[in-house]
C-alpha positions in Angstrom: -10.5 -15.9 -32.3 -13.1 -13.1 -31.8 -11.6 -9.7 -31.1 -11.9 -9.1 -27.2 -14.6 -6.8 -26.1 -13.2 -2.7 -25.8 -13.8 -2.6 -22.0 -11.3 -5.6 -21.7 -8.5 -4.4 -23.9 -5.4 -5.1 -21.8 -7.6 -6.7 -19.0 -7.9 -10.2 -20.3 -7.5 -13.5 -17.9 -7.2 -16.9 -18.8 -10.7 -17.7 -18.1 -12.1 -14.8 -20.1 -13.6 -15.3 -23.2 -10.7 -13.2 -25.8 -8.9 -16.4 -24.2 -9.8 -19.8 -25.8 -6.8 -22.2 -26.4 -7.5 -25.0 -28.9 -6.2 -27.6 -26.9 -8.9 -28.0 -24.6 -11.2 -29.1 -27.6 -9.3 -31.1 -29.0 -9.8 -34.6 -28.6 -6.5 -35.7 -27.2 -6.5 -33.0 -24.4 -9.3 -33.2 -21.7 -12.1 -31.2 -21.8 -12.3 -28.9 -18.2 -15.1 -29.1 -16.4 -16.0 -25.5 -15.6 -17.9 -26.1 -12.2 -14.6 -28.8 -10.8 -13.1 -27.0 -8.5 -9.6 -27.5 -10.4 -11.0 -26.4 -13.4 -8.4 -24.3 -14.1 -5.2 -26.4 -13.1 -7.2 -29.2 -15.1 -5.4 -27.7 -18.4 -2.4 -29.0 -17.3 -3.3 -31.7 -15.2 -5.9 -33.7 -17.2 -5.9 -35.8 -20.8 -3.3 -37.7 -21.9 -1.3 -35.4 -23.9 -0.7 -33.9 -20.1 1.3 -37.0 -19.3 4.5 -34.9 -19.3 3.4 -32.3 -17.0 1.9 -34.9 -14.6 5.4 -36.8 -14.7 6.6 -33.5 -13.7 4.6 -33.5 -10.8 5.2 -37.0 -9.5 9.3 -35.5 -9.3 8.0 -33.3 -6.3 6.0 -36.2 -4.8 2.4 -35.8 -6.0 0.3 -39.1 -6.6 -2.4 -40.0 -8.8 -5.5 -38.4 -6.6 -3.7 -35.3 -6.2 -4.6 -34.1 -9.8 -8.2 -33.7 -9.0 -7.4 -31.6 -6.1 -6.7 -27.5 -6.7 -3.5 -26.3 -6.9 -3.4 -23.0 -4.9 -0.4 -21.3 -4.7 1.5 -19.6 -1.4 3.0 -16.1 -2.9 5.3 -16.4 0.3 7.0 -12.9 0.7 9.7 -14.6 3.2 13.1 -12.9 3.2 15.6 -11.7 5.1 15.8 -8.2 3.6 14.1 -6.9 6.4 12.1 -7.6 9.5 9.4 -6.8 8.2 9.2 -10.2 5.9 12.1 -12.2 7.9 8.9 -13.4 10.2 6.8 -14.7 7.4 8.0 -18.4 6.4 6.3 -19.6 9.7 3.2 -18.1 8.4 3.9 -19.9 5.0 4.1 -22.8 6.6 0.8 -22.8 8.6 -0.6 -21.4 5.1 0.6 -24.9 3.4 -0.6 -27.1 6.2 -3.9 -25.5 5.9 -4.4 -25.7 2.3 -3.5 -29.9 2.6 -5.9 -29.8 5.4 -8.8 -28.2 3.5 -8.0 -31.0 0.4 -5.5 -28.7 -2.0 -2.3 -28.8 -3.3 0.1 -26.0 -1.9 2.6 -24.8 -4.7 4.7 -22.3 -3.3 6.8 -19.4 -5.3 8.5 -16.4 -4.2 8.0 -12.3 -4.3 10.8 -10.3 -3.7 10.9 -7.0 -1.3 12.7 -3.9 -0.8 12.9 -2.5 2.9 11.7 0.9 2.6 13.4 1.9 6.2 16.8 0.3 5.1 16.9 1.9 1.5 15.6 4.9 3.2 17.1 8.3 1.7 19.3 6.4 -0.4 19.5 5.8 -4.0 17.6 2.6 -3.5 14.6 4.0 -2.0 13.8 4.3 -5.7 13.2 0.8 -6.5 10.6 0.7 -3.5 7.5 1.8 -5.3 9.1 -0.2 -8.8 8.9 -3.4 -6.4 5.3 -3.1 -6.0 4.8 -3.7 -9.8 7.5 -6.6 -9.8 5.5 -7.9 -6.9 1.9 -7.9 -9.0 4.0 -9.4 -11.8 5.1 -12.4 -9.9 2.0 -13.2 -9.0 -0.5 -12.6 -11.9 3.0 -14.4 -13.9 2.7 -17.7 -11.4 -1.1 -17.9 -11.1 -1.7 -17.4 -14.8 1.0 -19.4 -16.0 0.5 -22.5 -13.8 -3.3 -22.5 -14.3 -3.4 -22.3 -10.5 -7.5 -22.6 -8.8 -6.6 -20.3 -6.2 -4.0 -18.0 -4.5 -2.7 -17.0 -0.6 -0.4 -14.1 -0.6 1.7 -13.4 2.0 3.5 -10.2 2.5 4.9 -7.9 5.2 7.0 -4.7 4.0 4.7 -1.6 2.8 4.5 -2.4 -1.3 3.9 -6.5 -0.6 0.3 -6.1 -0.1 -0.5 -3.2 -3.1 1.7 -5.4 -5.4 -0.1 -9.0 -4.5 -3.3 -7.1 -4.4 -3.1 -6.0 -7.9 -1.4 -9.5 -8.8 -4.8 -11.3 -7.1 -7.0 -9.0 -9.3 -5.2 -9.0 -12.6 -5.3 -13.1 -12.5 -9.2 -13.0 -10.9 -9.0 -16.3 -9.0 -10.0 -17.1 -5.5 -7.5 -15.4 -3.7 -6.9 -14.4 0.0 -4.2 -11.4 1.7 -2.3 -12.5 4.9 -0.3 -9.9 6.0 2.8 -10.8 8.1 1.5 -8.8 11.3 2.8 -5.8 13.0 6.0 -5.4 15.1 6.1 -4.9 19.0 7.3 -1.6 19.9 10.9 -1.4 21.5 11.4 0.5 24.3 14.0 2.8 26.1 13.3 4.4 29.3 10.2 3.2 29.8 9.2 5.0 26.2 7.5 3.1 23.3 10.0 3.4 20.0 9.4 2.0 16.2 11.5 3.2 13.5 10.1 6.9 12.5 11.8 7.4 16.1 15.0 6.3 14.8 14.5 9.2 11.8 13.7 11.9 14.5 16.1 11.0 16.2 18.5 11.7 14.1 17.0 15.0 13.5 17.1 15.8 17.3 20.7 14.8 17.6 21.7 17.3 14.7 19.8 19.8 16.7 21.6 18.9 19.8 18.6 17.8 21.6 19.5 14.4 22.3 23.6 13.3 22.5 25.4 10.3 20.6 24.9 7.8 23.4 21.0 8.5 23.3 20.8 8.6 19.5 22.6 5.0 19.9 20.5 3.5 22.3 17.5 4.5 20.4 19.2 3.0 17.3 20.2 -0.5 19.1 16.5 -0.6 20.8 13.8 0.5 18.3 13.4 -2.8 16.7 12.9 -5.4 18.9 12.0 -8.4 16.5 10.1 -9.6 13.7 7.5 -7.9 12.2 6.0 -4.5 10.0 6.6 -1.1 11.1 4.6 -0.8 13.8 2.4 2.9 13.9 -0.2 3.5 11.6 2.0 3.6 8.6 2.1 2.1 5.3 2.2 -1.5 5.7 -0.8 -1.3 8.8 -2.8 1.3 6.5 -2.8 -1.3 3.9 -3.5 -4.4 5.7 -6.6 -2.7 7.8 -7.9 -1.4 4.3 -7.4 -5.0 3.0 -9.6 -6.5 5.8 -12.1 -3.5 5.5 -12.3 -4.4 1.6 -12.8 -8.0 2.6 -9.9 -9.6 1.1 -8.8 -10.6 4.8 -10.0 -12.5 7.4 -11.6 -9.9 10.4 -8.8 -9.0 13.0 -5.9 -10.0 11.1 -5.3 -6.5 9.8 -3.4 -5.6 13.4 -2.0 -9.2 14.7 1.7 -8.7 16.0 3.9 -11.2 13.8 5.2 -12.9 16.9 2.2 -13.7 18.4 0.8 -17.0 17.8 -2.5 -15.9 17.0 -0.9 -14.7 13.6 0.1 -18.4 12.7 -3.7 -19.4 13.6 -4.7 -16.7 11.3 -2.6 -17.4 8.4 -3.7 -21.4 8.3 -8.0 -20.3 8.9 -6.8 -18.0 5.9 -5.8 -20.7 3.8 -9.1 -23.0 4.8 -11.3 -20.2 4.0 -10.0 -20.2 0.6 -10.4 -23.3 -0.3 -13.4 -22.8 0.2 -13.9 -19.7 -1.7 -12.4 -21.7 -4.7 -15.4 -24.0 -4.4 -17.5 -21.1 -4.7 -15.5 -19.7 -7.3 -15.6 -16.4 -5.6 -13.1 -14.3 -6.7 -11.5 -10.8 -6.3 -13.5 -8.6 -8.5 -16.5 -10.4 -7.1 -15.5 -8.6 -3.8 -13.2 -5.6 -4.7 -15.8 -3.0 -6.4 -16.0 0.7 -6.1 -18.3 0.3 -2.9 -15.9 -2.0 -1.1 -12.7 0.2 -2.0 -15.1 3.0 -0.5 -15.1 0.9 2.4 -11.9 0.9 2.8 -10.8 4.2 2.3 -13.5 4.8 5.3 -11.4 2.9 7.5 -8.1 4.3 6.8 -9.6 8.0 7.2 -10.9 6.6 10.3 -7.9 5.4 11.8 -5.7 8.2 10.4 -3.8 5.6 7.8 -0.8 6.5 5.2 -0.8 8.9 2.3 0.4 6.1 0.4 -3.2 4.9 0.6 -4.2 7.0 -2.0 -1.2 6.2 -4.8 -1.9 2.4 -4.1 -5.9 2.4 -4.4 -5.6 4.6 -7.5 -3.4 1.5 -8.7 -6.0 -1.5 -7.1 -8.8 0.0 -8.5 -7.1 0.1 -12.2 -5.9 -3.6 -11.8 -9.6 -4.4 -10.4 -11.1 -2.4 -13.2 -12.6 -0.2 -11.1 -13.8 3.3 -11.4 -11.6 5.5 -9.0 -10.5 8.8 -9.2 -8.2 10.9 -6.8 -11.0 13.3 -6.4 -12.9 10.4 -4.7 -10.4 10.4 -1.7 -11.3 14.1 -1.2 -15.2 13.2 -1.3 -14.7 10.8 1.2 -12.7 12.6 3.6 -15.0 15.1 3.9 -17.5 12.3 4.9 -15.1 10.4 7.4 -14.1 11.3 10.7 -10.8 10.6 12.2 -11.8 8.9 15.5 -8.4 6.2 16.0 -5.4 8.1 18.0 -2.1 6.5 16.3 1.0 7.2 15.5 2.7 8.9 13.6 0.0 12.0 14.6 -1.0 10.3 17.2 0.2 8.4 20.3 -0.9 4.4 19.7 0.8 1.7 17.8 -1.4 -1.2 16.0 -1.1 -3.3 18.5 -3.1 -1.2 21.1 -5.7 -0.9 18.1 -6.0 -4.4 18.4 -5.8 -4.7 22.1 -8.6 -2.1 21.7 -10.9 -4.0 19.4 -8.7 -4.1 16.4 -10.3 -2.9 12.7 -14.0 -4.9 12.7 -14.4 -2.5 16.0 -13.8 0.5 13.7 -15.9 -0.9 11.2 -18.8 -1.2 13.6 -18.7 2.4 14.4 -18.3 3.1 10.5 -21.5 1.0 9.6 -24.0 2.3 12.3 -22.5 6.1 11.0 -24.0 4.9 7.9 -20.3 5.4 6.7 -19.9 1.5 5.1 -21.8 -1.0 2.8 -22.6 -3.3 4.7 -23.9 -5.2 1.4 -21.1 -5.7 0.2 -19.1 -9.6 0.1 -16.1 -10.7 2.0 -13.8 -13.6 1.2 -15.3 -15.7 3.6 -18.6 -15.9 1.9 -20.4 -13.5 4.5 -21.2 -9.9 3.8 -19.6 -7.1 6.1 -22.8 -6.6 8.1 -22.9 -10.1 8.8 -19.5 -10.2 9.7 -19.7 -7.4 12.1 -23.1 -8.4 13.4 -21.9 -9.4 16.8 -19.3 -6.7 17.6 -20.3 -3.8 19.8 -21.5 -0.7 19.0 -19.2 1.6 20.8 -15.6 1.0 22.0 -14.8 -0.3 25.4 -14.7 2.3 27.8 -11.1 1.3 29.4 -9.1 2.3 26.2 -8.7 5.6 24.6 -7.4 4.2 21.3 -11.0 4.2 19.6 -12.5 7.4 20.2 -16.3 7.5 20.1 -17.0 8.5 16.2 -19.2 11.4 17.8 -16.0 12.9 19.7 -13.9 12.2 17.4 -10.0 13.4 16.9 -11.0 15.0 13.6 -14.2 15.7 12.4 -12.8 15.2 8.9 -10.4 12.7 7.1 -6.5 13.5 7.2 -6.0 12.8 3.8 -6.8 15.8 1.5 -6.2 16.2 -1.9 -4.8 19.8 -3.0 -5.2 21.7 -6.3 -3.8 24.8 -7.7 -1.3 26.1 -10.4 1.4 24.1 -8.5 -0.6 20.8 -9.0 -3.6 20.7 -11.2 -4.0 17.0 -11.2 -4.0 16.8 -7.5 -1.8 16.2 -4.7 -1.7 15.2 -1.1 -1.4 16.4 2.1 -1.6 14.6 5.6 -3.2 17.3 7.9 -3.8 15.6 11.2 -1.5 17.1 14.2 -1.1 20.3 12.4 -2.7 23.5 14.5 -2.3 25.1 11.9 -2.6 23.4 8.1 -1.8 26.8 6.5 1.7 28.5 5.5 3.0 31.1 2.9 6.2 31.2 2.6 9.8 31.7 0.0 10.7 28.7 -1.9 13.9 26.5 -0.9 14.5 24.1 -4.1 16.1 20.9 -4.2 16.7 18.6 -6.9 17.3 15.6 -5.0 16.5 14.2 -1.6 20.4 14.3 -0.1 21.0 18.0 -0.8 17.7 19.0 0.9 18.5 16.5 3.8 21.8 18.1 4.2 20.6 21.5 4.1 18.0 20.7 7.5 21.3 18.9 9.2 23.1 22.1 8.4 20.2 24.5 9.6 19.9 26.4 6.7 16.2 25.7 6.6 14.6 28.1 8.5 10.7 28.4 10.5 8.6 29.5 7.4 10.4 28.5 4.5 8.9 26.1 2.2 10.8 23.3 1.0 10.3 21.8 -3.0 11.7 18.8 -3.5 11.6 17.8 -7.0 12.4 15.6 -10.0 11.6 12.4 -7.9 8.2 11.9 -9.1 7.5 8.1 -11.0 9.4 9.4 -14.2 11.9 11.9 -12.3 13.4 10.0 -9.6 12.5 7.2 -11.4 10.4 5.5 -8.8 8.9 7.9 -6.5 11.0 7.9 -3.7 9.6 8.4 0.3 11.1 11.6 1.6 11.0 10.0 5.5 14.9 11.0 5.6 13.9 14.7 5.6 10.9 15.2 6.8 11.9 12.9 10.0 14.8 15.5 10.5 12.8 18.4 10.5 10.4 16.9 13.2 13.6 16.3 14.8 14.7 20.2 14.4 11.3 21.2 15.9 10.2 22.7 12.7 7.5 20.1 11.3 4.6 22.1 11.6 6.8 25.7 10.7 8.3 24.0 7.6 6.2 23.5 4.7 7.3 20.6 2.1 6.5 19.6 -0.9 7.3 16.9 -3.4 6.6 15.4 -6.2 8.2 12.2 -4.5 6.1 10.3 -1.8 6.4 10.2 2.1 6.3 7.2 4.3 3.0 6.4 6.4 5.3 7.3 9.5 5.4 11.0 8.6 3.4 14.2 9.6 3.7 17.6 9.6 3.0 20.4 6.8 4.3 17.9 4.3 2.3 17.7 0.3 3.4 14.7 -2.1 2.5 13.1 -5.1 2.4 16.7 -7.0 1.4 16.1 -10.2 2.1 16.9 -13.0 5.6 15.7 -11.8 8.7 18.0 -12.6 10.0 15.3 -15.2 7.4 15.8 -17.7 7.1 19.9 -17.2 4.8 20.2 -14.6 4.6 23.7 -12.6 6.8 22.4 -10.1 9.8 22.2 -12.3 9.2 26.0 -12.8 9.9 27.1 -9.0 12.9 29.3 -8.6 14.5 29.8 -5.5 12.5 32.7 -3.0 9.1 32.2 -4.8 6.1 32.2 -2.7 4.3 29.1 -2.3 1.0 28.8 -0.4 0.2 25.8 1.0 -3.7 26.0 2.7 -5.2 22.7 3.3 -8.2 24.5 4.7 -9.0 25.6 1.1 -7.3 22.9 -0.3 -5.1 24.5 -2.3 -1.4 24.6 -3.7 -0.5 27.8 -5.1 2.8 29.7 -6.9 2.3 33.2 -6.1 3.9 34.1 -9.8 2.0 35.5 -12.1 0.4 33.2 -15.2 3.1 35.4 -17.9 5.8 34.2 -15.9 4.9 31.0 -15.0 4.5 30.5 -18.6 7.6 32.5 -19.6 9.4 30.0 -17.7 7.5 26.9 -19.2 9.1 28.2 -22.4 12.2 28.3 -21.4 12.2 24.9 -19.6 14.0 21.9 -20.7 13.5 18.3 -19.8 16.3 16.6 -18.1 17.9 13.9 -19.3 16.7 10.3 -17.7 18.5 9.6 -15.2 18.6 5.8 -15.9 18.7 4.5 -19.7 18.7 0.6 -18.8 17.0 -2.0 -16.2 14.3 -1.6 -14.1 14.4 2.1 -13.3 14.4 3.0 -17.0 11.8 0.4 -17.9 9.7 1.9 -15.0 10.3 5.6 -15.6 9.5 5.5 -19.3 6.1 3.6 -18.9 4.8 4.9 -15.4 1.8 7.0 -15.5 1.3 10.1 -13.6 0.7 10.0 -9.8 -2.6 11.2 -10.3 -3.5 7.8 -11.6 -1.9 5.4 -9.3 2.0 5.4 -11.2 0.7 2.1 -12.7 2.6 0.8 -15.7 -0.5 -0.7 -17.7 -2.3 2.4 -18.6 -2.4 2.5 -22.2 -5.6 4.6 -22.9 
């Protein structure tokens, strides 16, 4: 067998030239027709030697004629762990029906989920980013191990999206993403609520702004049913980006899970996928540098989650596309924020859907020269063709989508800061801030729980800069989100007057003077590990600066004295993640071996 080309090391697929199993050439095995719609699954269904394989299919009700049909995976993220995923089964059922109607065989397998909202603020949150990798491994393993001809991935909670997409890109067989859909808003006294409302209410209660009864009422009414968290948080950000990238159907990213159109969209997604299998239209034909630029342009326009930076670095890695953290800053400078969406705005994803959805946003970006219209989509149409009949301007009877020449912010909101505290870059979400600049004394915490306690005990004052460290990919391990402390700061009324920097992550629901993904992280000796209580720190989003105001000589002295802490986990999945995770500036992926 010839050695793989250098550019394909670690990137081989079952269809690549470096993988050429002998059985396909042996006379007792069928020769697969590379043009056949089932040319992959034929490896395990055709020829006399595959009689045992077919026997197992017969045990599941297959008929002889089914072996000429494509085997289509349905990666089903349904679970009763979280409302984000508890409404997925009917979408999976619709996708299965759509596959059968289109002439395919559906092969259902499961993917796991961690509920970020439930795990938040606990040790369990360390498993959240880990689940992205587990999900991607599940998709790649089943699709490749079973020689599937295509795959529908159905997901809800945050890591379902990047995890599923990474698995699709690794396997590189015709695939489509079906987002589970957003949640409908909760309501108390005529005010819309969502999960972030509850986290912020905890801080309001601690500050004496609301009583215990009001807190309980918000708690019991914020989540009215199934669907992913309702603002432009991570799940809705990633679903919107996937639609913009061409890997999901138009309008599907902002549909509400309880609505029937979501079921219809899942069924149509399956039909479209079977057509893509016939055309051999693969994810890496669609996910290119230009289509990632399209996705990031939409992320900026809608004011999306900081997590999109981490996840698109990982997605680009899986797609073998050149994309760096500096590309986000390049896009930020070009694209305005013109959608008024939570967490820093007023509206939820369901409101965006009613106002025209992501197609309306994309058409405005296209007209402004900020979208690559020639990019291909899973439907076989280009972006420009898909948007041909979308109005040039948003409807006048709504104010969710502003005119692009009258944006909320003239530049994007996800700023990449650098300086001696983060020479590799870190991410600041600067929308909603009157003044994205602060210099203040460091309040240092080596875990999230003690930081949250300090906020709730009123030990953090306006002008402080909180430093939460040893929470990065290796140090956490797993890079947990800091929604509990940031939500508490907002509730306390300190969202704009207290800075918070961390080598961990933030929820898509976070806003305020916060900076995450600081790299290098504390666990590998990054400068954030060398900060002392009371040190002066500057966060300056205007100058894209994160600076420890200590002399280089003193920093060098501290670095020489620093010792790496012992790993927090020595066995199991967290230990494996800590050992293998790349730096956050490369997406915290586990297979960056170069």
